[in-house]
C-alpha positions as CSV (number, residue, x, y, z in Angstrom):
1,X,0.0,0.0,0.0
2,X,1.5,3.4,-1.0
3,X,1.2,6.5,1.1
4,X,-1.4,9.2,0.6
5,X,1.1,11.2,-1.5
6,X,2.6,8.1,-3.2
7,X,6.2,8.9,-2.3
8,X,9.0,8.4,-4.8
9,X,7.5,5.4,-6.6
10,X,3.9,6.3,-7.2
11,X,1.3,3.8,-8.4
12,X,-1.5,4.6,-10.8
13,X,-4.1,4.3,-8.1
14,X,-3.8,1.7,-5.7
15,X,-7.4,0.5,-6.3
16,X,-8.7,-1.8,-9.0
17,X,-5.1,-2.1,-9.9
18,X,-4.2,-5.7,-10.4
19,X,-4.9,-9.3,-10.5
20,X,-4.1,-10.7,-7.1
21,X,-6.9,-13.0,-5.9
22,X,-7.8,-12.5,-2.3
23,X,-10.2,-14.7,-0.4
24,X,-11.8,-14.1,3.0
25,X,-9.4,-16.7,4.5
26,X,-6.4,-14.7,3.3
27,X,-7.4,-11.6,5.2
28,X,-6.2,-10.7,8.7
29,X,-8.8,-11.5,11.4
30,X,-9.4,-7.8,12.0
31,X,-10.5,-7.5,8.3
32,X,-12.8,-10.5,8.1
33,X,-16.3,-9.6,7.1
34,X,-18.5,-8.9,10.1
35,X,-20.4,-5.7,10.7
36,X,-18.7,-2.9,12.7
37,X,-20.4,0.1,14.1
38,X,-18.6,3.2,12.6
39,X,-21.3,5.9,13.0
40,X,-24.7,6.2,14.7
41,X,-26.8,3.5,13.1
42,X,-24.2,2.7,10.4
43,X,-22.2,-0.5,10.2
44,X,-19.2,-1.2,7.9
45,X,-19.0,-4.5,6.2
46,X,-15.6,-5.2,4.7
47,X,-15.9,-7.1,1.4
48,X,-12.8,-8.8,-0.1
49,X,-11.5,-7.8,-3.5
50,X,-9.4,-9.9,-5.9
51,X,-7.2,-6.9,-6.6
52,X,-3.5,-6.5,-6.0
53,X,-2.7,-3.9,-3.4
54,X,-6.3,-3.3,-2.3
55,X,-7.9,-6.2,-0.4
56,X,-11.2,-4.5,0.8
57,X,-14.1,-2.4,-0.3
58,X,-16.4,-1.0,2.4
59,X,-20.1,-1.4,2.2
60,X,-22.1,0.6,4.7
61,X,-25.2,-0.9,6.3
62,X,-27.6,1.8,7.4
63,X,-30.4,1.2,9.9
64,X,-33.4,3.5,9.7
65,X,-36.7,3.6,11.4
66,X,-38.3,2.1,8.3
67,X,-35.8,-0.6,7.4
68,X,-32.2,-1.3,6.3
69,X,-30.2,0.2,3.4
70,X,-26.8,-0.4,1.9
71,X,-24.3,2.0,0.4
72,X,-22.2,0.3,-2.3
73,X,-22.3,-3.4,-3.1
74,X,-18.9,-4.9,-3.7
75,X,-17.5,-6.8,-6.7
76,X,-19.4,-10.1,-7.3
77,X,-17.2,-13.0,-6.4
78,X,-18.2,-16.0,-4.3
79,X,-15.9,-14.8,-1.5
80,X,-17.5,-11.3,-1.7
81,X,-21.0,-12.6,-1.6
82,X,-20.3,-14.8,1.4
83,X,-18.6,-11.8,3.2
84,X,-21.7,-9.6,2.6
85,X,-24.1,-12.2,3.8
86,X,-22.0,-12.9,6.9
87,X,-21.8,-9.1,7.6
88,X,-25.5,-8.8,7.3
89,X,-26.1,-11.8,9.5
90,X,-23.8,-10.3,12.1
91,X,-26.2,-7.3,12.2
92,X,-29.1,-9.7,12.5
93,X,-30.6,-9.4,9.0
94,X,-30.5,-11.3,5.7
95,X,-30.0,-10.0,2.1
96,X,-33.8,-10.1,1.7
97,X,-34.2,-7.5,4.5
98,X,-32.4,-4.8,2.5
99,X,-34.9,-2.2,1.3
100,X,-32.5,0.1,-0.7
101,X,-29.0,0.0,-2.2
102,X,-27.3,3.3,-3.2
103,X,-24.3,2.8,-5.5
104,X,-21.9,5.7,-5.5
105,X,-20.5,5.0,-9.0
106,X,-20.2,2.5,-11.8
107,X,-16.9,0.8,-10.9
108,X,-17.2,-2.9,-10.5
109,X,-16.2,-3.0,-6.8
110,X,-19.1,-0.7,-6.0
111,X,-21.9,-2.0,-8.2
112,X,-20.9,-5.6,-8.8
113,X,-23.5,-7.3,-6.6
114,X,-26.2,-4.7,-7.0
115,X,-28.2,-7.0,-9.3
116,X,-28.1,-9.8,-6.8
117,X,-29.5,-7.4,-4.2
118,X,-32.1,-6.2,-6.6
119,X,-33.3,-9.8,-7.2
120,X,-33.5,-10.3,-3.5
121,X,-36.0,-7.4,-3.3
122,X,-33.9,-4.2,-2.8
123,X,-34.4,-1.0,-4.8
124,X,-31.1,0.1,-6.4
125,X,-30.4,3.8,-6.8
126,X,-27.6,5.8,-8.5
127,X,-27.0,9.4,-9.7
128,X,-29.1,9.5,-12.8
129,X,-26.4,10.3,-15.4
130,X,-24.2,7.6,-13.9
131,X,-26.8,5.0,-14.8
132,X,-26.4,5.6,-18.6
133,X,-22.6,5.7,-18.2
134,X,-22.7,2.3,-16.4
135,X,-24.8,0.8,-19.2
136,X,-22.2,2.0,-21.7
137,X,-19.2,0.7,-19.8
138,X,-20.7,-2.7,-19.0
139,X,-22.4,-3.2,-22.3
140,X,-22.1,-6.8,-23.6
141,X,-20.9,-5.4,-26.9
142,X,-17.8,-3.9,-25.2
143,X,-18.2,-0.6,-27.2
144,X,-16.6,1.5,-24.4
145,X,-13.7,-0.9,-24.0
146,X,-13.1,-1.0,-27.8
147,X,-13.2,2.8,-27.9
148,X,-10.6,2.9,-25.1
149,X,-8.4,0.4,-27.0
150,X,-8.3,2.8,-30.0
151,X,-7.8,5.8,-27.7
152,X,-4.8,4.2,-26.0
153,X,-3.3,3.2,-29.3
154,X,-3.5,6.8,-30.4
155,X,-1.6,7.8,-27.3
156,X,1.2,5.3,-27.7
157,X,0.3,2.2,-25.8
158,X,1.9,-0.8,-27.4
159,X,-0.5,-3.2,-29.1
160,X,0.1,-6.2,-26.8
161,X,-0.2,-4.1,-23.7
162,X,-3.4,-2.5,-25.1
163,X,-4.9,-6.0,-25.8
164,X,-4.0,-7.1,-22.3
165,X,-5.9,-4.1,-21.0
166,X,-8.9,-4.9,-23.1
167,X,-9.1,-8.5,-22.0
168,X,-8.6,-7.6,-18.3
169,X,-11.4,-5.1,-18.5
170,X,-13.7,-7.6,-20.2
171,X,-12.9,-10.2,-17.5
172,X,-13.7,-7.7,-14.7
173,X,-17.1,-7.0,-16.3
174,X,-18.0,-10.6,-15.8
175,X,-18.1,-9.8,-12.1
176,X,-20.7,-7.1,-12.5
177,X,-24.4,-8.3,-12.2
178,X,-27.0,-7.5,-14.7
179,X,-29.6,-5.0,-13.4
180,X,-33.2,-4.9,-14.5
181,X,-33.9,-1.4,-13.2
182,X,-32.0,1.4,-11.4
183,X,-33.8,4.4,-10.0
184,X,-32.1,7.7,-10.7
185,X,-31.5,10.5,-8.2
186,X,-30.5,14.0,-9.3
187,X,-27.8,16.2,-7.8
188,X,-29.1,17.8,-4.6
189,X,-32.1,15.5,-4.2
190,X,-32.8,13.7,-1.0
191,X,-32.2,10.0,-0.7
192,X,-34.2,8.3,2.0
193,X,-32.3,5.4,3.6
194,X,-35.0,3.7,5.6
195,X,-36.2,6.9,7.1
196,X,-32.8,8.6,7.4
197,X,-32.6,11.6,5.1
198,X,-29.4,12.0,3.1
199,X,-28.7,14.3,0.2
200,X,-26.9,13.4,-3.0
201,X,-23.9,15.6,-4.0
202,X,-22.4,15.2,-7.5
203,X,-18.6,14.8,-7.1
204,X,-17.1,14.3,-10.6
205,X,-13.6,13.2,-11.4
206,X,-13.1,9.6,-10.4
207,X,-16.0,8.9,-12.7
208,X,-17.9,11.6,-14.6
209,X,-21.0,11.3,-12.4
210,X,-19.7,9.9,-9.1
211,X,-21.9,10.9,-6.2
212,X,-21.6,11.0,-2.4
213,X,-24.4,11.1,0.2
214,X,-24.4,13.6,3.1
215,X,-26.5,13.0,6.2
216,X,-26.7,16.5,7.7
217,X,-28.3,15.5,11.0
218,X,-25.3,13.5,12.2
219,X,-22.6,15.1,9.9
220,X,-21.9,11.9,8.0
221,X,-20.4,11.8,4.6
222,X,-20.7,8.5,2.6
223,X,-17.7,9.4,0.5
224,X,-17.4,6.5,-2.0
225,X,-14.1,6.9,-3.8
226,X,-14.1,10.7,-3.8
227,X,-12.2,11.2,-0.5
228,X,-10.0,8.3,0.7
229,X,-7.9,8.4,3.8
230,X,-4.6,6.8,2.7
231,X,-4.6,6.5,-1.1
232,X,-5.7,8.7,-3.9
233,X,-8.5,8.1,-6.4
234,X,-7.5,7.4,-9.9
235,X,-8.6,10.3,-12.2
236,X,-8.5,9.2,-15.8
237,X,-9.3,10.6,-19.2
238,X,-11.2,8.3,-21.5
239,X,-12.8,8.8,-25.0
240,X,-16.2,9.5,-23.4
241,X,-15.0,11.5,-20.4
242,X,-16.0,15.0,-19.6
243,X,-13.5,17.6,-20.9
244,X,-11.3,18.0,-17.8
245,X,-11.8,15.2,-15.2
246,X,-9.0,16.4,-13.0
247,X,-10.3,19.9,-13.0
248,X,-13.7,18.4,-12.1
249,X,-12.2,16.4,-9.3
250,X,-10.3,19.3,-7.8
251,X,-13.3,21.6,-7.9
252,X,-15.5,19.0,-6.3
253,X,-13.0,18.5,-3.5
254,X,-12.9,22.2,-2.8
255,X,-16.6,22.4,-2.7
256,X,-16.8,19.6,-0.1
257,X,-14.0,20.9,2.1
258,X,-15.9,23.1,4.5
259,X,-19.1,21.2,4.8
260,X,-20.2,20.5,8.4
261,X,-19.1,16.9,8.2
262,X,-17.8,15.2,11.4
263,X,-17.5,11.6,10.1
264,X,-16.2,10.5,6.7
265,X,-17.1,6.9,5.6
266,X,-14.8,6.1,2.6
267,X,-15.1,3.1,0.3
268,X,-11.5,2.1,1.0
269,X,-9.6,2.4,4.3
270,X,-10.9,3.3,7.7
271,X,-13.5,6.0,8.6
272,X,-12.0,9.3,9.6
273,X,-13.0,12.7,10.9
274,X,-10.9,15.4,9.5
275,X,-12.4,16.1,6.1
276,X,-10.8,19.5,5.5
277,X,-7.4,18.2,6.4
278,X,-7.6,15.3,4.0
279,X,-8.9,17.4,1.2
280,X,-5.9,19.7,1.7
281,X,-3.6,16.7,1.4
282,X,-5.2,15.6,-1.8
283,X,-5.0,19.0,-3.4
284,X,-1.3,19.2,-2.4
285,X,-0.8,15.7,-3.9
286,X,-2.3,16.6,-7.3
287,X,-0.4,19.9,-7.4
288,X,2.8,17.9,-7.0
289,X,1.7,15.4,-9.7
290,X,1.0,18.3,-12.1
291,X,4.5,19.5,-11.5
292,X,5.9,16.1,-12.1
293,X,3.9,15.9,-15.3
294,X,5.4,19.2,-16.5
295,X,8.9,17.8,-15.8
296,X,8.1,14.6,-17.7
297,X,6.9,16.6,-20.7
298,X,10.1,18.8,-20.7
299,X,12.6,17.9,-23.4
300,X,11.8,16.1,-26.7
301,X,8.1,15.7,-27.5
302,X,6.8,12.3,-26.5
303,X,3.6,10.3,-26.5
304,X,1.4,10.0,-23.4
305,X,2.4,6.4,-22.8
306,X,6.1,7.3,-22.7
307,X,5.2,10.1,-20.2
308,X,3.1,7.6,-18.1
309,X,6.1,5.2,-17.9
310,X,8.2,8.1,-16.5
311,X,5.6,9.0,-14.0
312,X,4.7,5.4,-13.1
313,X,7.9,3.4,-13.5
314,X,6.5,0.2,-11.9
315,X,3.4,-1.2,-13.4
316,X,2.3,-4.7,-12.3
317,X,-0.7,-5.6,-14.3
318,X,-2.9,-4.8,-17.3
319,X,-5.2,-2.9,-15.0
320,X,-2.4,-0.7,-13.8
321,X,-1.3,0.0,-17.3
322,X,-4.8,1.3,-18.0
323,X,-4.9,3.5,-14.9
324,X,-1.5,4.9,-15.5
325,X,-2.1,6.0,-19.0
326,X,-5.6,7.3,-18.2
327,X,-4.4,9.3,-15.2
328,X,-1.4,10.7,-17.2
329,X,-3.9,11.8,-19.9
330,X,-6.1,13.5,-17.3
331,X,-3.2,15.5,-15.9
332,X,-2.0,16.4,-19.5
333,X,-5.5,17.5,-20.4
334,X,-5.8,19.7,-17.3
335,X,-2.4,21.3,-18.1
336,X,-3.5,21.7,-21.7
337,X,-6.6,23.6,-20.5
338,X,-4.3,25.8,-18.3
339,X,-2.2,26.6,-21.4
340,X,0.9,24.8,-20.0
341,X,1.2,21.9,-22.5
342,X,0.0,21.1,-26.0
343,X,-1.1,18.0,-27.9
344,X,0.5,17.5,-31.3
345,X,-1.6,15.4,-33.6
346,X,0.0,12.3,-35.1
347,X,0.3,8.6,-34.9
348,X,0.8,8.4,-32.0
349,X,-0.1,11.9,-30.7
350,X,2.7,13.6,-28.8
351,X,2.9,16.2,-26.1
352,X,5.2,19.2,-25.5
353,X,5.4,22.3,-23.5
354,X,3.7,25.5,-24.9
């Protein structure tokens, strides 16, 4: 696990970054899936992930006066489903007792089991525009994956690496349930979690329409992947991305910084209390990464993949190759919009200072 600021050998997001297969038995006892009270009426269930460097995703079980809800649903593997069922049983309920499931964003470790929970009787909710994005990303026709393959080729990724990325992404999609219906929630609207009122806040960057939930009464932020305590969210630029994902992310962080939140419940890592302090660390981190990107662009013009390999010298899997190039492109695009670098069309495209 790398530090919050990633040190001298940064990784291209330490989540969804590899192919290590972790089972519940592999986890330390403190991380085995039971429910743990982390805020008033909120229990954390730690769900194992088959991902190198990131063994756990947190699902949050919320008890309300009118029933039980879940925030995020884990990747669907047999170990993950058993962990979820065990965590629910520890709280005295079964999967069938869940009334609602809110999914913060489309990534597979967050929406993977949502279809199973839907078939057990839960209503599944997401930020409305994220629903369409999820359908596109997890389409059985793999259109988004194929478009990314061509996009990465344009930016210098070698063909064999690109094909490995494509196959790894397709394999990950096999762990995402089909969903019959997802109810949409708009930015700023209330989300009722069993009688507990929360409000959806759009926090773009990690995905275009990532959303968090804020319970104002108890000062609780269900943060998804937007604000993580020890690692940083991967911010990537893809063919269908909004124009400047990193600019979106930094702006969303700044808008959350001073909210009256006293407890942050992240999707990865332990709950924490100092939202403003962590936001400041993340803003400092990305400022340093932008400086590193400028340094990597200095000198002869190079394609984005060559720049990515300078910024991320150690890549351990096809997933990490994808995250490294997408994150490098996001930083390059942000610098381009600031007038600091320029993209030079070609095959592959190259980048240079302005």
